[in-house]
C-alpha positions in Angstrom: 100.7 120.1 98.1 97.2 118.8 99.0 96.4 115.4 97.7 92.9 114.5 96.6 93.0 110.9 95.5 90.0 108.6 95.6 90.2 105.0 97.0 91.8 102.5 94.7 89.3 100.2 93.0 90.6 96.7 92.0 87.7 94.8 90.7 85.3 94.2 93.6 88.0 95.4 96.1 88.2 99.0 97.4 91.5 100.0 99.0 90.8 103.2 100.9 94.4 104.3 101.1 95.8 103.8 97.6 99.2 102.5 98.7 100.6 99.1 98.0 103.4 97.3 99.9 105.6 95.9 97.2 106.4 92.2 97.6 110.0 91.8 98.8 111.6 88.4 99.3 112.5 87.6 102.9 110.8 90.9 104.0 107.0 91.0 103.4 106.0 88.0 105.5 103.0 88.1 107.8 105.2 89.6 110.6 106.2 92.7 108.6 102.8 93.1 107.0 101.2 93.2 110.4 103.7 95.7 111.7 103.0 98.0 108.7 99.2 97.6 109.0 99.4 98.8 112.6 100.6 102.1 111.3 98.4 102.8 108.3 96.1 101.5 105.6 96.8 100.0 102.2 97.2 96.8 100.2 99.9 94.5 101.7 101.2 91.9 99.3 103.0 88.8 100.4 106.5 87.7 99.3 106.7 86.5 95.7 106.0 82.8 95.4 106.9 80.7 92.3 103.9 79.1 90.6 105.5 75.6 90.3 106.5 75.5 93.9 103.0 76.5 94.9 101.3 73.9 92.7 103.7 71.3 94.1 102.7 72.5 97.6 106.2 73.1 98.8 105.9 73.8 102.6 107.8 77.1 102.4 105.6 78.3 99.5 102.5 77.5 101.5 104.0 79.4 104.4 104.7 82.4 102.2 101.0 82.6 101.1 99.7 82.3 104.6 97.8 85.3 105.9 96.8 86.5 109.4 93.1 86.1 110.1 92.6 89.8 110.3 94.2 90.7 106.9 91.1 92.1 105.1 92.7 91.6 101.7 94.8 88.5 101.3 97.2 89.4 98.5 99.6 87.0 96.8 102.2 87.7 94.1 103.1 84.9 91.7 106.1 84.4 89.5 106.1 82.0 86.6 107.1 81.6 82.9 104.8 78.7 81.9 101.2 79.7 81.1 99.9 76.3 82.2 101.7 76.3 85.6 100.7 79.9 86.3 97.1 79.1 85.4 97.2 76.1 87.8 98.6 78.2 90.6 95.9 80.9 90.1 93.3 78.2 90.0 94.6 76.7 93.3 94.5 80.1 95.0 90.9 80.7 93.8 89.5 77.2 94.3 91.0 76.9 97.8 90.1 80.4 98.8 93.6 81.4 99.6 93.7 84.9 98.1 91.5 88.0 97.5 94.0 89.6 95.1 96.7 88.1 92.9 99.6 90.0 91.3 101.9 88.6 88.6 105.6 89.5 88.8 107.2 90.8 85.5 109.6 93.1 87.3 112.2 91.0 89.0 115.7 91.9 87.7 117.7 89.2 89.5 120.0 87.4 87.0 118.9 83.9 88.1 115.4 84.8 87.0 116.1 86.9 83.9 118.7 84.5 82.5 115.8 82.0 82.1 113.5 84.5 80.5 111.5 85.3 83.6 110.7 88.5 85.6 111.6 91.7 83.7 112.9 89.8 80.7 109.6 88.1 80.0 107.4 91.0 78.5 109.9 91.2 75.6 108.3 88.0 74.3 104.9 89.3 73.6 103.4 85.9 72.7 104.4 84.3 76.0 103.5 87.4 78.0 100.0 87.4 76.4 99.4 83.7 77.1 100.4 84.0 80.8 98.3 87.1 81.5 95.3 85.8 79.6 95.4 82.4 81.3 95.9 84.0 84.8 93.0 86.5 84.3 90.7 83.7 83.1 91.4 81.5 86.1 91.1 84.5 88.5 87.8 85.6 87.0 86.3 82.2 87.9 86.3 83.3 91.5 85.9 87.0 91.0 89.5 87.6 92.2 91.1 90.7 90.7 94.5 90.1 89.1 97.1 92.8 88.5 100.6 92.9 87.1 103.8 94.6 88.2 106.6 95.3 85.7 109.6 97.4 84.8 110.2 99.7 81.8 111.9 96.9 79.9 115.2 95.1 79.7 117.3 98.2 79.0 116.8 101.6 77.3 117.0 100.0 73.9 114.5 97.3 74.6 111.5 99.0 76.4 108.3 97.0 76.8 106.1 98.8 79.3 103.6 100.5 77.1 102.9 97.5 74.9 102.8 95.2 77.8 100.5 97.5 79.7 98.1 97.5 76.7 98.2 93.7 76.4 97.5 93.3 80.1 94.6 95.8 79.9 93.1 94.0 76.9 93.4 90.7 78.8 91.3 92.1 81.7 93.7 92.9 84.5 92.4 95.1 87.3 95.5 97.4 87.4 99.1 97.7 86.2 102.0 98.8 88.3 105.2 100.2 86.8 108.6 100.4 88.5 110.3 103.3 86.6 113.6 101.4 86.0 114.8 98.9 83.5 116.2 95.5 84.4 119.7 96.8 83.5 119.4 99.5 86.1 118.6 97.0 88.9 117.9 99.5 91.7 120.6 102.0 90.8 120.2 105.5 89.5 116.9 107.3 89.6 113.4 106.0 88.8 112.0 107.4 85.6 108.7 108.9 86.7 108.1 110.3 83.2 107.7 106.7 82.0 105.1 106.2 84.7 103.3 109.3 83.4 103.4 108.0 79.8 101.9 104.7 80.9 99.2 106.5 82.7 98.3 108.4 79.5 98.4 105.2 77.5 96.0 103.4 79.8 93.3 105.8 80.7 90.7 103.1 81.3 92.4 101.1 84.2 94.2 102.0 87.3 98.0 102.6 87.0 100.3 102.5 90.0 103.7 104.0 90.3 106.8 102.5 91.9 110.3 103.7 92.4 112.1 106.1 94.8 109.2 106.7 97.2 111.2 107.3 100.4 108.6 109.5 102.1 105.0 110.6 102.1 106.1 113.7 100.3 107.6 111.6 97.5 104.3 109.8 97.1 102.4 113.0 96.8 104.8 114.4 94.3 104.6 111.2 92.2 100.8 111.4 92.1 101.0 115.1 91.1 103.7 114.5 88.4 102.3 111.3 86.9 98.6 111.2 87.5 98.8 107.6 88.9 95.9 106.1 90.9 98.2 104.9 93.7 101.7 104.2 94.7 103.7 101.0 95.3 106.3 101.2 98.1 109.3 98.8 98.4 112.7 99.6 99.9 111.5 102.9 101.3 109.7 101.1 104.2 112.5 98.8 105.2 113.1 99.6 108.8 110.4 102.2 108.6 107.0 100.5 108.9 105.6 103.8 110.2 106.0 105.2 106.6 102.5 103.7 106.0 101.1 106.0 108.8 102.7 109.0 107.0 101.3 107.9 103.7 97.8 107.5 105.0 98.0 110.9 106.6 99.2 112.5 103.3 96.5 110.8 101.3 93.9 112.1 103.7 95.3 115.6 103.4 96.8 115.7 106.9 100.2 117.2 107.7 101.3 115.1 110.7 104.2 112.7 110.3 105.7 110.0 112.5 109.2 111.0 113.7 110.2 108.3 116.2 112.9 108.8 118.7 115.5 106.1 119.3 113.4 104.4 122.1 110.4 104.1 119.8 112.5 102.6 117.0 113.9 100.1 119.5 110.4 99.1 120.5 109.3 98.7 116.9 112.4 96.6 116.2 111.6 94.4 119.2 107.9 94.0 118.1 109.1 93.0 114.7 111.3 90.3 116.2 108.4 89.0 118.4 106.1 88.8 115.3 108.9 86.9 113.4 109.0 84.4 116.3 105.2 83.8 115.8 105.7 83.5 112.0 108.6 81.1 112.0 107.5 79.3 115.2 111.2 79.1 115.9 112.9 81.7 118.1 116.4 81.0 116.7 115.3 81.3 113.1 113.4 84.5 113.8 116.3 86.2 115.5 118.6 85.3 112.7 116.1 86.8 110.3 115.7 90.1 112.2 119.5 90.7 112.0 119.3 91.9 108.4 116.9 94.7 109.5 119.3 96.3 112.0 120.9 98.7 109.6 117.6 99.8 108.2 115.9 100.5 111.5 118.8 102.4 113.0 119.9 104.3 109.9 120.9 107.8 111.0 120.5 107.1 114.8 123.2 107.4 117.4 123.9 103.7 117.8 127.5 102.7 118.0 129.2 100.2 115.8 129.7 97.7 118.7 126.1 97.7 119.6 125.0 97.4 116.0 127.3 94.4 115.7 125.8 92.8 118.8 122.3 93.4 117.6 123.2 91.6 114.4 124.3 88.6 116.4 121.3 88.1 118.7 119.9 84.6 119.3 117.0 85.1 121.7 114.4 87.7 122.5 115.8 88.1 126.0 119.2 88.9 124.6 117.6 91.4 122.2 115.6 93.0 125.0 118.7 93.5 127.0 120.6 95.2 124.2 117.7 97.5 123.3 117.4 98.5 126.9 120.9 100.1 126.6 119.7 102.6 124.0 119.5 106.2 125.0 115.8 106.7 125.7 116.1 110.5 125.2 117.7 110.3 121.8 115.5 112.2 119.3 114.6 111.6 115.7 117.7 112.5 113.8 115.9 114.1 110.8 117.1 113.6 107.3 119.9 111.2 108.4 117.2 108.6 109.1 115.4 109.2 105.8 116.1 108.7 102.1 117.4 105.6 100.2 117.9 102.3 102.1 118.8 98.8 101.0 121.2 97.7 98.3 120.9 99.6 95.1 123.4 97.6 93.1 124.9 99.0 90.0 123.8 99.0 86.3 124.7 95.8 84.6 124.0 94.0 81.4 121.0 91.8 82.0 121.5 88.0 82.0 119.2 86.7 79.2 118.6 83.4 77.5 120.5 82.7 74.3 119.4 84.9 71.4 116.5 86.3 73.5 116.5 89.8 72.0 116.6 88.6 68.3 112.8 88.3 68.2 109.7 89.4 70.1 108.3 85.9 69.9 109.5 82.5 71.2 111.3 80.1 69.0 111.2 76.3 69.5 114.4 76.1 71.5 113.4 78.9 73.8 110.0 77.3 74.4 111.7 74.1 75.4 114.3 75.8 77.6 112.2 78.3 79.5 110.5 75.7 81.7 113.8 75.7 83.6 112.8 79.2 84.8 110.1 77.7 87.0 112.5 78.0 90.0 111.1 76.4 93.1 112.5 79.1 95.4 111.0 82.5 96.1 113.3 85.5 95.5 113.8 88.7 93.7 
């Protein structure tokens, strides 16, 4: 299928390749974003940061929103449940010129977030959702910074919110809406519902709609665009251990058939470069090498790398030690085909979402919930 999709317009921004790197906690730091940018174009979003922690200027939050000097679009995703705090965080980013694009997270399914009414639980409360989005858009508009939202279908199949939330966000003036085609109850299990993404596209013909979920290859992205009519795609777990996926996506969106199929040696070099970039990011070799360990299974999925070597790669402490281990890889080992492709990362299993007391009894906040929800302003980034 040939894809003819124009650049993605987000307010004053033009994203030539309509692909967005989804924020992933502990993954989409400056190191990984740079690695992905070296392969292809798109919009590369930082890890999610909590509004309260940002306003309080926690050092780790300030590190999370840091961007390389050559990142043309500095994109930050915020999480929060209090309109005032979210507004303060957006104002900080705008007034201090720390972001060119801001995204709000309403899609996180992690229990520690949803049990406080945050993430994918929040759009159920239409009054709170409306207040947060309106406040954030107002503050972002002061600096001409486009603001978008990312959400899920709803809490579960009996409590869907995505169409109504999309319309509320559009009316508030967001630049685009992204939908992950799963509910909070699904976590990352099962199959993403692309038909829901198509329904949202039909319901919001006047702003860009982006689709997220089960994009493991450039061909998946092309198929999503054809099946749903979206203006672009959001890629999360599919690029873990495969930063070159963004090269494939750019080629596909430009109508080119070439794809990157790295042999084992090339994968080893990409892994080593990722580690080097993490050392620069953390300014601490030991911390960087501990961080790269979680990427081992993703990078070498499907490749002929024995269990003993994988275990040693997951215990490295220095770049020199890593270099020595990677030099033992078979330089002639080819790309293993489908074994290296497809789903990666933990999918989890369907589960009953953790929600605040009596959360589903009403679409609006009661006094007790209004008092309690401030506890959801977690000062950690995650989800």
